Every structure is written in C-alpha cells, then in structure tokens.
C-alpha positions in Angstrom: 0.0 0.0 0.0 1.4 3.4 -1.0 2.5 5.7 1.8 0.8 8.5 0.0 -2.7 6.9 0.0 -5.0 9.7 1.0 -8.7 9.9 1.9 -9.5 12.1 -1.1 -11.4 10.5 -3.9 -12.4 7.3 -2.0 -16.0 6.2 -1.6 -17.3 6.5 2.0 -17.7 2.7 2.4 -14.1 2.0 1.4 -12.8 4.9 3.5 -14.6 3.7 6.6 -13.3 0.2 6.2 -9.7 1.3 5.8 -9.9 3.9 8.6 -11.5 1.3 10.8 -8.7 -1.2 10.3 -6.1 1.5 11.3 -7.9 3.1 14.2 -9.8 0.3 15.8 -9.0 -1.0 19.3 -7.9 -4.7 19.3 -10.5 -7.1 20.8 -10.2 -8.9 24.1 -8.3 -8.1 27.3 -5.2 -7.0 25.5 -7.0 -4.4 23.6 -8.8 -3.2 26.7 -5.5 -2.7 28.5 -3.6 -1.2 25.6 -6.2 1.1 24.0 -5.4 4.8 23.4 -8.8 5.7 22.0 -9.8 8.9 23.8 -13.5 7.8 23.8 -12.8 4.5 25.5 -10.6 6.1 28.1 -13.0 9.0 28.5 -15.9 6.6 29.3 -13.7 4.7 31.8 -12.8 8.0 33.5 -16.5 9.0 33.7 -17.7 5.6 35.0 -14.9 5.4 37.6 -15.5 8.9 38.8 -19.2 8.2 39.2 -18.3 5.1 41.2 -16.3 7.3 43.5 -19.3 9.7 43.7 -21.5 6.8 44.8 -19.0 5.7 47.5 -18.6 9.3 48.7 -22.4 9.7 48.8 -22.6 6.6 51.1 -20.1 8.2 53.4 -22.1 11.4 53.6 -25.2 9.4 54.5 -23.2 7.7 57.3 -22.2 11.1 58.6 -25.8 12.4 58.5 -27.0 9.3 60.4 -24.4 10.0 63.1 -25.5 13.6 63.4 -29.2 13.0 63.2 -29.5 12.9 67.0 -27.3 14.4 69.8 -24.8 12.1 71.4 -25.3 9.3 68.8 -23.1 6.3 69.0 -23.5 5.0 65.5 -19.9 6.0 64.5 -17.0 6.5 66.9 -14.8 9.6 66.8 -11.9 7.9 65.1 -13.9 6.3 62.4 -15.9 9.5 61.9 -12.7 11.4 61.3 -11.8 8.9 58.7 -15.2 9.1 57.0 -15.2 12.9 57.1 -11.7 13.0 55.5 -12.6 10.3 53.0 -15.8 12.0 51.9 -14.1 15.4 51.3 -10.9 13.8 49.7 -12.9 11.5 47.6 -15.3 14.1 46.3 -12.7 16.7 45.5 -9.8 14.6 44.2 -11.4 11.5 42.9 -14.7 12.8 41.6 -15.1 16.5 41.0 -11.9 17.3 39.1 -11.5 14.0 37.3 -15.1 13.8 36.1 -14.8 17.2 34.5 -11.6 16.3 32.8 -13.1 13.0 31.8 -15.9 14.7 29.9 -13.3 16.8 28.1 -11.2 13.7 27.2 -14.2 12.3 25.5 -15.8 15.4 24.0 -13.0 18.0 23.2 -11.4 16.0 20.3 -14.9 15.5 18.8 -15.9 19.1 19.3 -12.7 20.4 17.6 -12.9 17.9 14.7 -9.9 15.7 15.2 -9.4 11.9 15.3 -7.8 11.5 18.7 -6.5 13.5 21.6 -2.9 14.8 21.7 -0.5 12.4 23.4 -2.9 9.5 23.5 -0.6 7.2 25.4 -0.1 9.8 28.1 -3.9 9.9 28.2 -4.0 6.2 29.0 -1.3 6.6 31.6 -3.3 9.4 33.3 -6.3 7.1 33.7 -4.3 4.3 35.2 -2.7 6.7 37.7 -6.1 8.1 38.7 -7.5 4.6 39.2 -4.4 3.5 41.2 -4.7 6.6 43.5 -8.4 5.9 44.1 -7.7 2.2 44.9 -5.0 3.2 47.3 -7.3 5.5 49.2 -10.2 3.1 49.5 -8.1 0.1 50.3 -6.5 2.0 53.2 -10.0 3.0 54.4 -11.2 -0.6 54.2 -8.1 -1.7 56.3 -8.9 1.0 58.9 -5.8 3.1 58.0 -7.6 5.7 56.0 -6.6 9.3 56.4 -8.2 11.1 59.3 -6.8 14.6 59.0 -9.5 16.3 56.9 -9.4 16.7 53.1 -7.2 19.8 53.8 -4.7 17.9 56.1 -3.7 20.9 58.1 -0.3 20.8 59.9 0.7 20.2 62.6 -2.3 17.7 62.9 -1.0 15.9 59.8 2.7 16.3 60.7 4.9 13.8 62.4 4.2 15.1 65.9 0.4 14.3 65.8 -0.2 12.2 62.7 0.9 8.9 64.1 1.0 5.9 61.7 0.7 6.1 57.9 -2.7 7.7 57.5 -1.5 11.1 56.6 1.2 9.6 54.3 -1.5 7.7 52.4 -3.4 11.0 52.0 -0.4 12.9 50.8 0.7 10.2 48.3 -2.9 9.9 47.0 -2.6 13.6 46.1 0.5 12.8 43.9 -1.5 10.1 42.0 -4.4 12.4 41.2 -2.4 15.5 40.4 -0.1 13.6 38.0 -3.2 12.4 36.3 -4.8 15.8 36.2 -1.7 17.6 34.9 -1.3 15.0 32.2 -4.8 15.4 30.9 -4.5 19.2 31.0 -1.4 19.2 28.8 -3.2 16.9 26.4 -6.2 19.2 26.2 -4.2 22.4 25.7 -2.3 20.8 22.8 -5.4 19.4 21.3 -7.3 22.7 21.4 -4.4 24.8 20.1 -3.0 22.5 17.4 -5.6 19.9 16.3 -8.7 22.0 15.6 -10.5 21.5 12.3 -9.5 23.8 9.5 -11.3 27.1 9.8 -12.1 26.7 13.5 -10.4 30.0 14.5 -10.3 31.1 18.1 -13.6 33.0 17.7 -15.4 29.8 16.5 -14.3 27.5 19.3 -17.3 26.0 21.2 -17.7 27.5 24.7 -17.3 24.1 26.3 -13.9 23.8 24.6 -13.0 27.4 25.8 -14.0 26.4 29.4 -11.8 23.3 29.3 -8.9 25.3 27.8 -9.0 27.9 30.7 -9.5 25.0 33.2 -6.4 23.2 31.8 -4.3 26.3 32.4 -5.7 26.6 35.9 -4.6 23.0 36.6 -1.2 23.5 35.1 -0.6 26.6 37.2 -2.3 25.7 40.5 -1.8 22.0 41.1 2.0 22.1 41.4 1.4 24.0 44.6 -0.5 21.1 46.3 2.1 18.6 45.0 4.8 20.8 46.6 2.8 20.9 49.8 2.1 17.1 49.9 5.7 16.2 49.0 7.0 18.6 51.7 4.7 16.9 54.2 5.9 13.5 53.3 9.5 14.7 53.6 8.7 16.1 57.1 7.2 12.8 58.1 9.5 10.3 56.5 12.9 12.0 56.1 12.9 14.5 59.0 12.8 17.8 57.2 11.2 20.7 59.0 9.2 22.6 56.4 6.2 23.0 58.7 7.8 22.8 62.2 8.1 26.3 63.8 10.6 25.1 66.3 13.1 24.3 63.6 12.4 27.4 61.4 9.4 26.0 59.5 6.0 27.6 59.3 2.5 26.0 59.7 0.9 28.8 57.7 3.1 27.8 54.8 1.0 24.7 54.4 -2.2 26.8 54.3 -0.8 29.2 51.7 0.4 26.3 49.5 -2.8 24.3 49.9 -5.2 27.1 49.4 -3.2 28.6 46.5 -4.3 25.3 44.9 -7.6 24.9 46.8 -9.4 28.0 45.6 -8.5 27.8 42.0 -9.7 24.2 42.3 -13.2 25.5 42.9 -13.0 27.1 39.5 -11.3 24.0 38.0 -14.6 22.3 38.9 -16.9 25.2 38.1 -15.5 26.4 34.7 -16.2 23.1 32.8 -19.7 23.3 34.2 -20.0 26.7 32.7 -19.1 25.3 29.3 -21.7 22.5 29.7 -24.4 25.0 30.6 -23.6 27.2 27.6 -23.8 24.2 25.3 -27.1 22.9 26.7 -28.7 26.4 26.8 -27.7 27.0 23.2 -29.1 23.7 22.0 -32.4 23.9 23.8 -33.0 27.6 23.1 -32.2 26.8 19.4 -30.0 29.8 19.1 -26.3 30.7 19.7 -25.4 31.8 23.2 -26.0 35.6 23.6 -22.7 37.5 24.0 -20.1 34.8 22.8 -17.2 37.2 23.3 -18.4 38.3 26.7 -18.7 34.7 27.7 -15.2 33.9 26.6 -13.8 36.9 28.4 -15.8 36.0 31.5 -14.2 32.5 31.4 -10.7 34.0 31.1 -11.4 36.7 33.8 -12.6 34.0 36.2 -9.4 32.0 35.6 -7.2 35.0 36.3 -9.1 36.1 39.4 -9.2 32.6 40.8 -5.5 33.0 41.7 -6.2 36.1 43.9 -8.7 34.6 46.3 -7.0 31.9 48.3 -6.4 33.9 51.5 -10.1 34.3 52.2 -9.8 30.8 53.5 -7.3 32.2 56.1 -9.1 35.3 57.4 -8.9 33.9 61.0 -5.2 33.0 60.7 -3.9 36.4 61.9 -2.8 37.9 58.6 -2.1 41.6 58.0 -5.4 43.6 57.6 -4.2 45.3 54.4 -3.7 41.9 52.8 -7.1 40.7 54.0 -8.7 43.8 52.4 -7.2 43.0 49.0 -8.5 39.4 49.1 -11.9 40.6 50.2 -12.1 42.9 47.2 -10.9 40.1 44.8 -13.3 37.6 46.4 -16.2 40.0 45.7 -15.0 40.9 42.2 -15.1 37.4 40.9 -18.8 37.5 41.2 -18.9 40.0 38.3 -17.9 37.5 35.5 -20.1 34.8 37.1 -23.1 37.2 37.1 -22.3 38.2 33.5 -22.6 34.6 32.4 -25.9 34.1 34.2 -27.4 37.1 32.4 -26.1 35.9 29.0 -27.7 32.5 29.6 -31.0 34.1 30.6 -30.9 36.4 27.5 -30.3 33.3 25.3 -33.3 31.6 26.8 -35.4 34.7 26.6 -34.7 35.4 23.0 -34.8 31.8 21.9 -37.5 29.1 21.8 -36.6 27.0 24.8 -37.5 23.3 24.9 -37.7 22.2 28.5 -36.1 18.8 28.4 -34.2 17.2 31.3 -30.8 18.7 30.5 -32.3 22.2 30.5 -34.1 21.5 33.8 -30.8 20.7 35.5 -29.4 23.9 34.0 -32.2 26.0 35.5 -31.7 24.3 38.8 -28.0 25.1 38.6 -28.8 28.8 38.0 -31.0 29.0 41.1 -28.7 27.1 43.4 -25.5 28.8 42.2 -26.9 32.3 42.6 -27.6 31.4 46.3 -24.1 30.0 46.7 -22.6 33.1 45.1 -24.5 35.4 47.4 -23.3 33.6 50.5 -19.8 33.6 48.9 -19.9 37.4 48.8 -21.0 37.3 52.5 -18.0 35.1 53.7 -15.7 37.3 51.6 -16.3 39.9 54.3 -13.7 39.6 57.1 -16.0 40.5 60.0 -18.7 38.1 58.9 -16.3 35.3 58.0 -14.7 35.6 61.4 -18.0 34.7 63.0 -19.0 31.8 60.7 -15.6 30.6 59.5 -15.7 27.2 61.3 -19.5 26.7 61.3 -22.0 24.9 59.2 -22.7 28.1 57.3 -19.5 27.5 55.4 -20.5 23.9 54.8 -23.8 25.1 53.3 -22.0 27.7 51.2 -19.4 25.4 49.5 -22.0 22.7 48.9 -24.2 25.2 47.2 -21.3 26.4 45.1 -19.8 23.0 44.3 -22.9 20.8 44.0 -25.1 23.5 42.6 -22.3 24.9 40.5 -20.9 21.7 39.2 -22.9 18.5 39.9 -26.2 19.9 38.5 -24.7 21.0 35.2 -22.8 17.7 35.1 -26.0 15.7 35.5 -27.6 17.8 32.8 -24.6 17.1 30.6 -24.8 13.4 31.2 -28.4 13.4 30.0 -27.4 15.6 27.1 -24.3 13.7 25.8 -25.5 10.2 26.9 -26.6 9.3 23.3 -23.1 10.3 22.1 -21.5 8.1 24.7 -23.7 5.1 24.3 -25.9 5.5 21.2 -29.0 5.4 23.4 -31.3 7.9 25.0 -32.0 8.2 28.7 -35.6 8.3 29.9 -37.2 11.8 29.8 -39.9 10.9 32.3 -37.5 9.3 34.8 -35.1 12.2 34.2 -37.7 14.7 35.4 -38.2 12.7 38.6 -34.4 12.6 39.0 -34.2 16.3 38.7 -37.2 17.0 41.0 -35.9 14.7 43.8 -32.3 16.0 43.6 -33.3 19.6 43.4 -35.7 19.3 46.4 -33.5 17.0 48.3 -30.5 19.2 47.9 -32.2 22.4 49.0 -33.9 20.7 52.0 -30.6 19.2 53.0 -28.2 22.1 52.7 -30.1 25.3 53.1 -30.9 24.6 56.8 -27.2 24.3 57.3 -26.9 28.1 56.9 -29.2 28.4 59.9 -27.2 25.8 61.9 -24.1 27.8 61.2 -25.7 31.1 62.4 -26.7 29.2 65.5 -23.1 28.4 66.1 -22.8 24.7 65.2 -19.1 24.0 64.4 -17.9 22.0 61.5 -16.0 18.8 61.8 -17.7 17.5 65.0 -18.9 14.0 65.3 -21.6 14.6 67.9 -23.1 17.4 70.0 -24.8 17.9 73.4 -28.6 17.6 73.8 -28.9 21.0 75.3 -27.6 22.7 72.1 -30.4 24.0 69.8 -29.3 21.9 66.9 -31.1 18.6 67.2 -34.3 19.4 65.3 -32.6 20.9 62.3 -30.0 18.1 62.2 -32.8 15.4 62.2 -34.6 17.4 59.4 -31.3 17.6 57.4 -30.6 13.9 57.8 -34.1 12.9 56.7 -33.9 15.3 53.7 -30.6 13.7 52.6 -32.6 10.5 52.0 -34.6 12.4 49.3 -31.4 13.5 47.7 -30.0 10.0 47.8 -33.1 8.6 46.2 -32.7 11.1 43.4 -29.1 9.9 42.7 -30.2 6.3 43.0 -32.8 6.8 40.3 -30.2 8.6 38.2 -27.9 5.5 38.4 -30.7 3.2 37.7 -31.8 5.3 34.6 -28.2 5.4 33.3 -27.6 1.6 33.7 -31.0 0.7 32.2 -30.6 3.2 29.3 -27.1 2.0 28.5 -28.5 -1.5 27.9 -31.9 -1.0 26.5 -32.7 2.7 26.0 -34.1 4.0 22.8 -31.6 4.1 19.9 -30.3 7.6 19.3 -29.7 9.2 16.0 -26.4 11.0 15.2 -27.9 14.3 16.4 -31.0 13.7 18.5 -31.1 17.2 20.0 -30.5 19.1 16.7 -27.4 20.6 18.2 -24.8 22.8 16.4 -21.4 21.5 17.4 -19.1 19.1 15.6 -19.5 16.1 18.0 -23.0 15.7 16.6 -21.7 15.5 13.0 -20.6 11.9 13.5 -22.4 8.8 14.5 -23.6 8.0 18.0 -21.4 6.6 19.4 -18.6 7.7 17.2 -16.5 5.3 15.2 -12.9 4.7 16.3 -11.6 7.4 13.9 -14.3 10.0 14.9 -14.8 11.5 11.4 -14.6 9.9 8.0 -13.2 13.1 6.7 -11.8 16.0 8.8 -14.5 18.7 8.8 -13.9 22.3 7.6 -15.5 25.0 9.7 -16.6 28.5 8.6 -19.0 29.4 11.5 -19.2 29.1 15.3 -22.4 27.0 14.9 -21.3 24.7 12.0 -24.3 22.3 12.0 -26.8 25.1 12.0 -25.3 27.5 9.5 -23.0 25.6 7.1 -23.7 21.9 7.4 -22.7 21.3 3.8 -19.0 21.9 4.7 -18.8 19.3 7.4 -17.5 16.4 5.3 -14.5 17.7 3.3 -11.5 15.7 2.2 -8.5 16.5 4.3 -5.7 14.7 2.4 -4.6 12.6 5.4 -3.1 9.2 4.8 -5.4 6.3 5.6 -2.8 3.6 5.9 -1.5 5.0 9.2 -2.8 6.9 12.2 -2.5 10.5 11.2 -3.8 13.8 12.6 -4.1 17.2 10.9 -2.1 20.0 12.7 -3.4 23.5 12.3 -2.3 27.0 13.4 -3.1 28.3 16.9 -5.1 31.4 15.9 -6.8 30.8 12.5 -6.7 27.0 12.5 -5.0 26.9 9.1 -3.6 23.5 8.1 0.2 23.3 8.8 1.2 19.7 8.8 0.3 16.0 9.2 1.3 14.3 12.4 1.3 10.6 13.2 -0.7 9.5 16.2 0.8 6.8 18.5 -1.0 3.4 18.3 -2.2 1.1 21.1 0.4 0.2 23.7 0.5 -1.8 26.9 3.5 0.3 28.2 1.4 3.2 29.6 -0.2 0.6 31.9 3.2 -0.8 33.0 4.5 2.7 33.5 1.5 3.5 35.7 2.0 0.2 37.7 5.7 0.9 38.2 5.1 4.5 39.2 2.3 3.4 41.6 4.7 0.8 43.2 7.3 3.5 43.8 4.8 6.0 45.3 3.2 3.4 47.6 6.6 1.8 48.6 8.0 5.3 49.4 5.4 5.7 52.1 7.5 3.1 54.1 11.1 3.9 52.9 12.7 6.6 50.9 14.9 4.0 49.3 11.9 3.1 47.2 12.6 6.2 45.1 16.1 4.9 44.3 15.3 1.2 43.5 11.8 1.8 42.2 13.0 4.2 39.5 14.6 1.3 37.6 11.3 -0.4 36.5 9.8 3.1 35.9 12.7 3.9 33.6 12.4 0.5 31.8 8.7 1.1 31.2 9.3 4.6 29.9 12.0 3.5 27.6 9.8 0.9 26.1 6.9 3.4 25.9 9.0 5.8 23.8 11.1 3.3 21.9 11.1 4.4 18.3 9.3 2.2 15.9 9.2 2.1 12.1 6.1 3.1 10.3 5.0 -0.4 9.5 5.5 -1.6 13.0 3.7 1.4 14.5 0.7 0.7 12.3 0.4 -2.9 13.2 
C-alpha cells in the first residue's frame, strides 16, 4: 500500500473500512488494557468517577446518620474522622476534578474535529494513575488506616508530631497520584485545542465548552503544582525528617495553608468552569440559538481563571494575617462575582430570545442557576472579614461550599450526562424518569443544605462527630438527615436510569437534539476514527449555519494513524502528524510508578530502586518504531 494513499477521492464505504482497520482497538483483554482511543478512556474516566461519587455519597449518609441525634453512638470519633476525611478527599480529588476532565477527554477531540486527543498514550497513563490513586485511598480506608486529618490535612495535625501511623502519608501520596493524572490530561487538552482544531475553527469559532476546558487546563497546570509541593514537603517532614512546617526548627505551619489554598481555591473554578461550558452548550441547544454574547462569555471565562488566583487567602481570614492583605483578598473575592453574574445574564438572555425546549438537561441547568446564585450570594458574604470571622468554622460555610460545588458543578454535570449520553452510548436516557431525578435531587439538595446556613448562624461547628442535647441543633439536624434521603433517592434513580438506558434505552440518531457543534456531526457513538473526513468550519455553529461543509476531504493518509495539525489562531492546516498506536506500556509505567509511590510511604529507598522499573517502562513506551511496526 502506498505511503501517500489519502482519503480524497475514495468512496465512503471503502474509506470507513480502511480507517476502521487502522484506528480500531484490538479485541479482548489485551485491547482493553492497551487502548489509546480517547473515547474508551473518557468513558472509563466517567464511570470510575461516578463510582467514587457513589462511594462518597454513602459516606455522607453515614455522617448524617451519626449527626441526626445528639450524642449518637452509630460511629465512633476515630472512624468518623476517617469518614469525614474520605468524603471530602474522595469528592474533591477522585470525583469533581477527574469527572470534568473525563468529559473533556471524550468530547473535546470530537468538538474540535480531530481523530484523537494529543499524546494518547499519556492519556491512557493518566487514567491508570487516577485509578491507582483511588484504589490506594479506598483500600486504606477498608483496612482502617484511611486518612483522618481532613481533606485539607492541616499541619501540625497531619505532621509527624500528631499524625501517628501512615494515615497522613497515604493521603499525601494519593494527592500525587491524582495530580499527576490531572496535569497529564490538562497538557493533552491544551495541545489538542491549540494545534488539532478542524481547518477554519479559529479562536472565535471554538465551542464555549472547549473554551472552558482550555481555561481550566491552564488553571490545573498553574495551580496543582502547589499542592504537589505541599504534599511532598509533608511526606519529607514525616519520613525523612525535614522541618518545612515545624516552627521550632524554622518551619511555618501557615506555609501549608498558603500552598494548599493557592491550589484549593483555583480548584473550585477548576470544577466550576467546565460546568459553565456545559451550561452554555445545553442552553444554546435547547434555546435553538447561539449563546448571547459569545465574546463576553469567553472573556468571563478568562477573567474567572485569572481572578481565581487572587482569592486563596479568604480561607485564612482567621489566621492572623495583616489587615491590608485581607482587604485585598476581600475585594478580589467579591470581584469574581462579576464575570459569574455576566454569564448568568447571558444564559438568561439566550433563553429569553430563543425558543426554549424544556427537556431534562435544561431543567438541570435551570436548577443550577437558582442554586449557584444562592451560593454566590453567600460567597460574597463570607468574603467579608468580620462576617467570615463569625461563621468561619461553622456549618454556614459547609452550606456555602456545597451550594457552590454541588449546585455549580454537579447539577450541570447531570444535565450534561443526559445531554451527551446518546453520544457516549448510542442510546437515550428516559425523559420521564429524568424529570423525577431532577425533582428529587433539586428538592433534596435544598432541603438538606439550606438549613445548614441556619445551623451555622446558630453556632454549630464544622468537623464535629456529635453534640450535646442542650444545644439547639437537634431538630434541624434530624430534618437535614431525613432530607438527605430524598437527595440520595434522586441519585439512586439517576444511576438506575443510566444503567438501564445504556443496555436498553431508545436508539439515538447521530444528532437527536439538533445541536450545532461538531461532536454531533458523526455517528452516536462515534467510530474509532471519529470523522470519515476531517471537517472544515466556517462558522461558530457549523451544524446550524453551514452543514454542507462538514465532510470535506483532508488529504490525510489512511494507511497509518495521522492527525491534521493547524495553526493556533486561525486553524489553518500546517502539517500532518502521526498519532501513536495502542500500547501496553502506559499501563506498565503506571504500575511501576504506583509501586514507587506506595513503597516510598515506608522507605525513601523506594525512590532509588523503584526508579529502575519506571525507567524501563518509559524506555519501552517511547522506543522508536518504524512506520509499518507502529501501524500494526
């Protein structure tokens, strides 16, 4: 077969057959372990993240059962500390960030019109590292050595003086697993968006979800090294005897808080910004018109990403910092509400001027708007130093960040699952059951978390496992615990609907919602090569305004895996680039790296000896292959 065989001039049937032979994932266990198809890896990410959501939800119900009555004995203090830590750590590091990046791993290459994500083997490696980190955390919890220092692991509680045993070490090393995974995915997404967009998809034609993931990826790249530095320094203090956080030896406990929250508050927007992109996509589709104020929406995304790095100290208002510094962070914490409010008004204007169709995805979006506005208002409240000083360690803050994170991320995510489910599986979820899911989750969420504002104002502290009968909190706590069962029922119905629909839901067409973005220009679910021919884009809503230009010959070879490389700004074709084929070595590299990280919890010599299998795996991963061998 000639090396210059291109896709131009071939009939669609012949082209599909040849592309399928080149891009398909091998059958059986070997293919499952070695695949680099971004769609398969993206689905694995999503399913795994939702498994962790289910586990984290079970922990939250256990905590609510313990707090339903004063002086309950359902869970002891030590186990409660583990459950509390596991719930927060699981939800933040194993669900919220990974599931947003998982959606991007699946959708972004389709939305920009390319055949695979950039660095596909790194993508496979990132999933295996994420899975290994989650297994480490949950196995430790099952063996009663789960972390018990809170999802924030403040020193000196997590330091060698008080954090006896290996619980804090397991927490810190789990951070390394998840951050390596997140950083890898972010690099892949940045390169994919900048260099693999379809011809003609200039920066002002990129879908808003892709813009949101691009900004999010830069947030991850800039923010997450801070938590890796913090967790590594903590491990060194505990295992090697360094004194980064020991004031008696020249360290500083506030250094931990600065490092952690420099990551921790951008992380809120790492979770929120992808949800903004999901909302924009869903609103445009069900209003049947482009989002009002495209440029304003993009600038709001960028402004939020920039301002996110100027907020972290509002988590430390009671730490005794200089008042002038606190004033600066108060101002920036309030200012970030401006781009968020701008986005809300753009969505409302889109719905107002369009012809909205109130299907389940749009219902979740409307629920998001209501809940996030409440969370944003309480966020402005806690940005005030005097008010924050009073409620800082109370349930008011618990209510606030659940309104922001669950309302601002989980509601759009559930809407996005209903929206893109036909693209993931080729089947539709139930509209009738979806409305029940929305109603139960919306009602259950507000009934569960809104009363926590009142508990906080009544003085109920966070992070306590019980309370005295004479405190005026028993009635509301019982109400909250009962309401959480409504919320749990809603999520249970969601999982039932998803599992049932994946097996026997109605067959979906290629574009069941009549949407405008490129992921709907291919079959549902997409073929291994995504597009028969790389599309050419001349509009920001290509399936609405110029659908005749979607299938245009790209001149790519069809006897090897090949991607079209385009310019950053105008997306003009620049080159053809080979895409690595399936390989088992990313899995072996992840296994070797996992062994090193877990082994190093017990001895620093693991880094020395464990680097040998890691190096071998990496050498084999990157070993140069001839064209014929790489295509096999």
